[in-house]
C-alpha positions in Angstrom: -4.8 -6.8 -25.6 -7.5 -4.0 -24.3 -6.0 -0.4 -24.1 -7.8 2.5 -22.9 -6.7 6.2 -23.5 -7.9 9.4 -22.8 -7.5 12.6 -25.0 -7.6 16.2 -23.9 -8.6 19.2 -26.6 -7.8 22.3 -24.9 -9.7 24.9 -26.4 -9.0 29.0 -25.5 -12.8 28.5 -23.9 -13.5 25.2 -24.0 -12.4 21.6 -22.8 -13.1 18.2 -24.7 -11.9 14.6 -23.1 -12.7 11.5 -24.5 -11.9 8.1 -23.6 -11.6 5.4 -25.7 -11.1 1.9 -25.2 -9.4 -0.6 -27.9 -10.2 -3.8 -28.0 -7.7 -5.4 -31.1 -8.6 -3.1 -34.2 -11.8 -1.8 -32.9 -12.2 1.5 -30.6 -15.3 2.1 -28.6 -15.8 5.6 -26.8 -16.5 5.2 -23.2 -16.7 8.1 -21.9 -16.9 11.9 -23.0 -16.8 15.4 -21.1 -16.9 19.3 -22.4 -17.5 22.0 -20.6 -16.6 25.9 -21.1 -13.8 27.6 -19.7 -14.7 31.6 -20.0 -14.1 32.0 -16.7 -11.1 33.9 -15.3 -11.7 31.6 -12.1 -11.8 28.3 -14.2 -8.9 26.2 -13.2 -7.7 23.6 -16.1 -5.6 21.3 -13.7 -9.0 21.4 -11.0 -11.1 20.5 -14.0 -9.0 17.6 -15.3 -9.1 16.4 -11.7 -12.6 15.6 -11.5 -12.1 13.4 -14.5 -11.4 10.3 -12.4 -13.2 11.7 -9.1 -16.7 12.4 -10.6 -17.0 11.7 -13.8 -15.7 7.9 -14.1 -12.7 7.9 -16.3 -10.3 5.3 -16.2 -6.9 6.5 -13.5 -4.7 4.1 -15.1 -5.7 4.9 -18.9 -3.0 6.6 -20.7 -3.3 10.6 -21.5 -3.2 12.0 -24.5 -3.2 15.9 -25.1 -2.7 18.7 -28.0 -0.5 21.6 -28.1 -3.2 25.2 -28.6 -3.3 26.1 -32.4 -1.3 29.4 -31.5 1.7 27.5 -29.9 2.2 25.3 -33.1 4.1 26.2 -35.9 4.8 24.6 -39.1 6.8 25.2 -42.1 8.2 23.3 -45.3 12.0 23.2 -46.0 12.6 22.5 -50.1 15.8 20.5 -50.0 17.5 17.8 -52.0 17.9 13.5 -51.1 20.0 13.7 -48.6 19.4 16.6 -47.2 15.4 15.1 -46.5 17.3 12.0 -44.9 18.9 13.8 -43.0 16.2 15.9 -41.5 14.4 13.0 -40.9 16.6 11.7 -39.0 18.5 13.0 -35.2 19.8 15.9 -37.2 16.0 18.0 -38.2 17.1 20.3 -35.5 19.2 22.3 -38.3 15.7 23.6 -39.1 14.7 25.1 -35.8 16.1 28.5 -37.0 13.2 28.4 -39.6 10.7 29.2 -36.5 9.8 32.2 -34.5 11.3 30.5 -31.7 14.4 30.8 -29.9 16.8 27.8 -31.3 17.4 26.7 -27.7 13.7 27.0 -27.1 12.7 24.7 -30.1 11.4 21.8 -29.8 11.0 20.9 -33.3 10.2 17.4 -35.5 10.1 15.9 -38.8 6.0 15.3 -40.1 7.0 14.0 -43.8 8.2 14.8 -47.1 7.2 14.7 -50.9 9.1 14.8 -54.0 9.2 18.1 -56.3 10.6 18.1 -59.3 14.2 18.2 -60.3 15.0 15.7 -57.5 14.4 17.9 -54.4 12.2 17.6 -51.7 9.4 19.6 -49.4 10.1 18.2 -45.8 7.1 19.6 -43.8 7.9 20.4 -40.1 6.3 21.3 -36.8 7.4 22.8 -33.9 6.8 24.5 -30.8 8.7 26.3 -27.7 9.3 24.9 -24.7 7.5 27.0 -22.8 4.2 26.6 -24.0 5.1 22.7 -23.7 6.2 22.8 -20.2 3.1 25.3 -19.5 0.6 22.6 -21.1 2.8 20.1 -18.9 1.9 22.1 -16.0 -1.5 21.7 -16.0 -1.5 18.6 -16.4 1.3 18.2 -13.5 -1.6 19.6 -11.4 -4.2 17.3 -12.2 -1.5 14.9 -11.1 -1.5 13.0 -14.8 1.2 12.0 -16.6 0.8 12.6 -20.3 2.1 9.9 -22.9 1.3 11.7 -25.6 1.3 15.7 -26.7 0.3 16.1 -29.9 -0.4 19.1 -32.7 -4.3 19.4 -33.3 -4.2 18.5 -37.1 -2.3 15.5 -36.3 -5.3 14.3 -33.9 -7.9 15.7 -36.9 -5.9 13.6 -39.2 -6.4 10.5 -37.5 -9.9 11.0 -36.5 -11.2 11.4 -40.1 -8.5 8.5 -40.9 -10.8 5.9 -38.5 -14.2 7.2 -39.2 -13.2 7.6 -43.3 -10.4 5.6 -44.3 -10.8 6.1 -48.1 -8.6 9.4 -47.2 -5.8 6.8 -47.3 -5.6 6.9 -50.9 -5.4 9.6 -53.0 -5.0 13.3 -52.7 -7.6 15.2 -50.2 -8.1 18.3 -47.7 -8.9 18.3 -44.2 -10.8 21.8 -42.7 -11.2 22.0 -39.0 -12.9 25.2 -37.7 -13.9 26.5 -34.7 -14.2 29.8 -32.9 -10.3 30.9 -32.9 -8.8 28.8 -35.9 -9.3 27.9 -39.5 -7.0 25.0 -39.7 -6.6 23.3 -43.2 -4.2 20.2 -44.2 -3.7 18.4 -47.6 -2.9 15.4 -47.9 -1.7 12.0 -49.8 -1.9 8.5 -49.8 -2.2 8.8 -45.5 0.4 11.3 -45.9 0.1 15.2 -44.4 1.9 17.1 -47.2 1.1 21.1 -45.9 -1.0 23.0 -43.4 -2.2 25.9 -42.9 -3.0 27.5 -39.4 -5.6 30.9 -39.8 -6.1 33.0 -37.1 -10.3 34.1 -37.1 -11.6 37.6 -36.1 -13.8 37.3 -33.0 -17.5 37.4 -33.9 -21.0 38.4 -32.3 -24.2 37.0 -33.1 -24.8 40.2 -35.6 -21.8 39.2 -37.9 -21.9 35.4 -37.8 -22.9 35.5 -41.0 -20.2 37.8 -42.4 -17.6 36.3 -41.0 -19.1 32.6 -42.3 -18.2 34.0 -45.7 -15.4 35.0 -45.4 -13.9 32.3 -43.0 -15.0 30.5 -46.4 -13.8 32.6 -48.5 -9.6 32.6 -46.6 -10.3 28.5 -46.3 -10.6 28.4 -50.4 -8.1 31.2 -51.0 -5.8 29.1 -49.1 -6.6 26.0 -50.4 -6.1 26.8 -53.9 -2.9 28.2 -53.4 -1.2 25.3 -50.6 -2.8 22.9 -53.1 -0.8 24.6 -56.5 2.4 24.8 -54.0 2.2 21.0 -53.8 1.2 19.3 -56.6 1.6 22.5 -59.4 -1.6 22.5 -60.8 -5.4 23.4 -59.8 -7.8 21.4 -57.6 -9.8 18.8 -59.2 -13.4 19.0 -58.8 -13.2 15.0 -58.0 -11.4 16.4 -55.1 -12.5 15.3 -51.4 -12.8 18.0 -48.7 -13.0 16.5 -45.2 -15.0 19.5 -42.9 -15.1 19.3 -39.2 -17.1 22.2 -37.3 -15.9 22.7 -34.0 -18.2 25.9 -33.4 -22.3 25.6 -34.0 -21.8 29.3 -35.9 -20.3 28.3 -38.5 -22.7 25.3 -39.5 -23.2 25.5 -42.8 -20.0 26.9 -44.0 -20.0 23.3 -46.5 -22.3 24.6 -49.0 -20.0 28.3 -49.1 -16.6 25.9 -49.6 -18.3 23.9 -52.1 -19.2 26.6 -54.2 -15.9 28.6 -54.3 -13.9 25.5 -55.4 -17.0 23.0 -56.5 -14.9 19.8 -54.9 -16.8 17.2 -52.7 -17.6 18.4 -49.3 -17.7 15.7 -46.8 -18.9 16.6 -43.1 -16.8 14.4 -40.9 -18.6 11.9 -38.6 -16.8 11.3 -35.6 -18.5 8.3 -35.1 -19.0 6.2 -38.2 -16.3 3.8 -37.4 -16.1 4.0 -33.7 -18.3 2.3 -31.5 -20.4 5.1 -28.8 -22.9 4.5 -26.7 -26.1 6.9 -27.4 -25.8 9.5 -24.5 -22.2 10.4 -26.3 -23.0 10.5 -29.9 -24.1 13.4 -31.7 -20.9 16.4 -31.1 -18.8 16.5 -33.9 -15.9 19.0 -32.3 -14.6 16.0 -30.2 -12.5 14.8 -33.0 -9.6 16.5 -31.7 -9.6 14.5 -28.2 -10.7 11.6 -30.4 -8.0 11.9 -32.4 -5.6 11.9 -29.6 -6.9 9.1 -27.8 -6.9 6.9 -31.1 -2.7 8.4 -31.9 -1.8 6.4 -28.6 -3.7 3.6 -28.9 -2.5 2.7 -32.3 0.4 5.4 -33.2 2.0 2.6 -35.7 -1.5 2.7 -38.0 -1.6 7.1 -37.7 0.3 10.3 -38.8 1.7 12.3 -35.7 4.7 14.2 -33.6 5.1 13.3 -30.0 6.6 16.3 -28.2 7.1 14.6 -25.3 9.8 12.5 -26.7 11.0 15.2 -28.7 11.7 17.2 -25.5 12.9 14.5 -23.2 15.8 13.9 -26.5 16.3 17.4 -27.0 16.7 17.1 -22.6 19.4 14.4 -23.0 21.4 15.6 -25.8 22.2 18.6 -24.3 26.0 17.9 -22.6 26.7 19.9 -19.5 30.9 20.0 -20.4 31.7 20.7 -16.6 29.1 18.1 -15.1 31.0 15.9 -18.1 34.3 16.7 -17.2 33.9 15.7 -13.5 32.2 12.9 -14.2 35.0 10.9 -16.5 37.7 12.8 -13.7 36.4 11.1 -11.0 35.6 7.9 -12.7 39.7 8.0 -14.0 40.5 8.2 -10.8 38.1 5.9 -9.1 39.5 3.2 -12.4 43.2 4.3 -11.1 42.0 3.8 -7.2 40.6 0.3 -7.9 44.1 -0.4 -10.2 46.3 0.1 -7.4 44.7 -1.6 -4.8 44.6 -4.9 -7.2 48.2 -4.2 -7.6 49.0 -4.1 -3.6 46.6 -7.3 -3.3 48.0 -9.7 -5.9 51.5 -8.4 -4.7 50.5 -9.7 -1.0 49.2 -12.3 -2.3 52.2 -13.0 -4.9 54.5 -12.8 -1.4 52.3 -15.5 0.9 52.6 -17.6 -1.7 56.2 -17.1 -2.7 56.7 -17.3 1.5 55.0 -20.8 1.7 56.8 -22.2 -1.4 60.4 -21.1 0.4 58.4 -22.8 3.1 57.7 -26.3 1.2 61.1 -26.1 -0.3 62.9 -26.1 2.8 60.4 -28.8 4.1 61.2 -31.4 1.2 64.9 -30.5 1.2 65.4 -31.6 5.2 63.4 -34.7 4.1 65.5 -35.5 1.4 68.9 -34.9 2.8 68.3 -34.7 6.5 72.2 -35.6 6.7 72.6 -31.6 4.9 73.2 -28.8 8.0 74.3 -26.2 6.2 71.4 -25.3 3.8 72.7 -22.2 1.6 70.1 -22.6 -1.3 68.0 -26.2 -1.2 67.1 -25.8 -5.2 70.8 -25.3 -6.0 72.0 -28.2 -3.8 69.6 -30.7 -4.8 70.2 -30.2 -7.9 73.9 -30.7 -6.7 72.8 -34.0 -5.5 70.7 -35.4 -8.0 73.9 -35.0 -10.4 75.5 -37.0 -8.1 73.0 -39.9 -8.0 72.6 -39.6 -11.4 76.1 -40.1 -11.8 76.4 -43.0 -9.8 74.0 -44.6 -11.5 75.8 -44.0 -14.6 78.3 -46.1 -13.3 76.6 -48.9 -11.6 73.8 -48.7 -14.1 73.2 -49.0 -17.3 72.4 -45.5 -19.3 71.1 -46.7 -22.6 69.6 -49.0 -24.4 73.1 -50.1 -25.4 74.6 -52.3 -23.5 74.1 -54.4 -19.7 74.7 -52.5 -16.5 77.5 -53.5 -14.6 75.4 -54.6 -11.7 73.9 -56.8 -13.9 77.6 -58.2 -14.9 78.3 -58.5 -11.6 75.4 -60.5 -10.6 75.4 -63.0 -13.8 79.5 -63.5 -13.1 78.5 -64.5 -9.4 76.0 -66.6 -9.9 77.8 -68.9 -11.8 81.0 -69.4 -10.2 81.8 -72.7 -9.2 82.6 -73.9 -5.8 86.7 -73.9 -5.2 87.2 -70.9 -7.6 89.3 -67.8 -6.7 88.9 -64.8 -8.2 92.3 -62.5 -7.7 90.9 -60.1 -10.3 87.8 -58.8 -12.1 87.7 -55.6 -14.7 84.3 -54.9 -16.2 83.9 -52.9 -19.1 80.9 -51.4 -20.8 81.9 -53.8 -23.9 84.1 -56.4 -21.8 85.0 -58.2 -19.0 87.9 -59.6 -17.6 88.2 -62.5 -15.0 91.8 -63.8 -13.7 92.2 -66.7 -10.5 92.9 -69.8 -9.9 90.8 -73.3 -9.6 91.8 -76.7 -8.8 92.0 -78.3 -12.0 92.0 -77.4 -16.2 88.6 -79.1 -16.2 86.9 -76.7 -13.4 88.0 -73.1 -15.8 86.7 -74.9 -19.1 83.2 -75.6 -17.3 82.9 -72.3 -16.3 83.7 -71.5 -19.2 80.4 -73.4 -20.6 78.4 -71.8 -17.7 79.4 -67.9 -18.6 78.6 -68.8 -22.1 74.9 -69.8 -21.4 74.6 -67.2 -19.2 72.6 -64.5 -21.7 74.9 -61.7 -20.7 77.6 -62.9 -22.5 78.2 -63.0 -26.3 81.8 -64.8 -26.2 84.1 -66.3 -23.2 87.2 -67.1 -24.3 89.8 -68.8 -22.0 93.4 -67.2 -22.3 96.8 -67.7 -20.4 95.7 -70.9 -18.6 98.6 -72.5 -16.6 99.9 -74.8 -13.3 102.2 -73.1 -11.1 104.6 -75.3 -10.2 104.4 -74.7 -6.3 101.0 -74.7 -5.5 99.7 -76.6 -8.4 96.7 -74.4 -8.9 95.5 -74.0 -12.2 95.8 -69.9 -12.8 93.6 -68.4 -15.9 92.4 -65.4 -17.1 88.6 -65.0 -19.1 87.6 -62.6 -21.7 83.6 -62.5 -21.7 82.3 -59.7 -24.5 78.8 -58.6 -23.1 75.8 -59.1 -25.4 74.3 -55.7 -26.8 70.4 -55.4 -25.6 67.2 -56.2 -28.4 
């Protein structure tokens, strides 16, 4: 994926801008702009606005800018392992009291931590004031630029050194950047910055530049020895590499003085060693900060640094306006209560409509089922009473169990088998027997009917009892007792 970023290095008297293209793992310097800003009438916003209008910089590229070195503060704080883990997380605000800035005006971030003897850790924290950070944002806002990264200069320098001299990623080393106002040094180990020093440089003239150069070399050697001993608890070894960058031509040749004092290998950083660049842009070593800023923004996972912009946004979001939060909560509670009451009212109205509809349907069903009932008091109770009455009638006329044959079926079997000439005067049907009494013309007819009833499946036994002929009418009077068959 192809990405572009513009790194902006703003000094006390200069402005350096670099546009870098990243294609895969390679970086290419496309544009370089530098100018002096010593006049009081020079407006940084106006100059930055000309980058896209006059100098061909990509207006869609990301923006990375450095903070002024006099507004960036570094502190090394000793703590135990638990404290190191805590200060590496969102609770780093506990270290804000270590800086010469009001705590509520401090934007701080933890950079790194390394182990000390006795299970202690030294945590490197960097901070700026919100005022200085907003001043930087104001300059970009005046140029209609929106930054993606606001970092300290030393991390941009470290990124430029790492890209062009990747051997610094292993082992221990010292990085030094010198310009007209500050000497900045950092001690690194395995691509990790452990301690940082910002040393102001006294103003100099052409007459005393040699003296100032010697003073700076001496100050650098002294601070490097102290910092190295503080970190590693030993003297600087002669195999230690010092990566030197000069942002001011007045300090050319200072590497010889440093080498003389520390007896270490001093390497002049070449910002074009691994970064592709056209011939017209090659040759200016002072672009290291602007180059490193663009590299930091293009490869944040491969470089070391902080982003004060993200830290400031996080602090802003974390500050709670209790009155506003209370009002929001109260409004939400009232809104929830109103919605709940409206929901209850709507549900009640819907249930009432459904209840009225059900009552009408019950009434319509009652009128269809019992049209003879004119007095409707409680349709459900009246329907239940009618159903119980029908069940009682069915229990009387039909079988209600699998244990016996129903009376209607018995009556049908009897009537279907009665021969002609018979008179049935009495019939009694129970759950187990049938008693028949009547008259026939002859005894033979009675016994013939007995055989017919015995053949019927509804009866198990059929007995003829009390059979006789009446003297006057000459008719044969009989009584038949039949037992009902049990259902399978």
